[in-house]
C-alpha angles and dihedrals in degrees: 000000000000094000101032101039101025094243125150113235118201124184138166110216125183114211104339119197115266085247096057091038092068090054091068117103101195129019135197116192114193133181130183089355096307130110108238098174131014124172144063112357091221091056094050093084091053089047093058090045089055091052093052095256100108120183111243117252113272091009122137103247091216092056091047092049089051091052099047096039096050111116116208119216128256088044121236125207089257092057089065 
């Protein structure tokens, strides 16, 4: 629908498979109410590599993002 009818498709997906993750066009990653990445889904892996948080080889990017963006409560200084 997005491509053929010019519609915007918005979805919240919790831990998609790596196969479905790479079908996403755009991606917004949030933690604790803040956007930490917004852009092309395919470029997110490179972005995390550039900020010294590379995704382990053969890992599902969605699983990795969930792991590193989780905030434990009560928050500690390193969580910010």
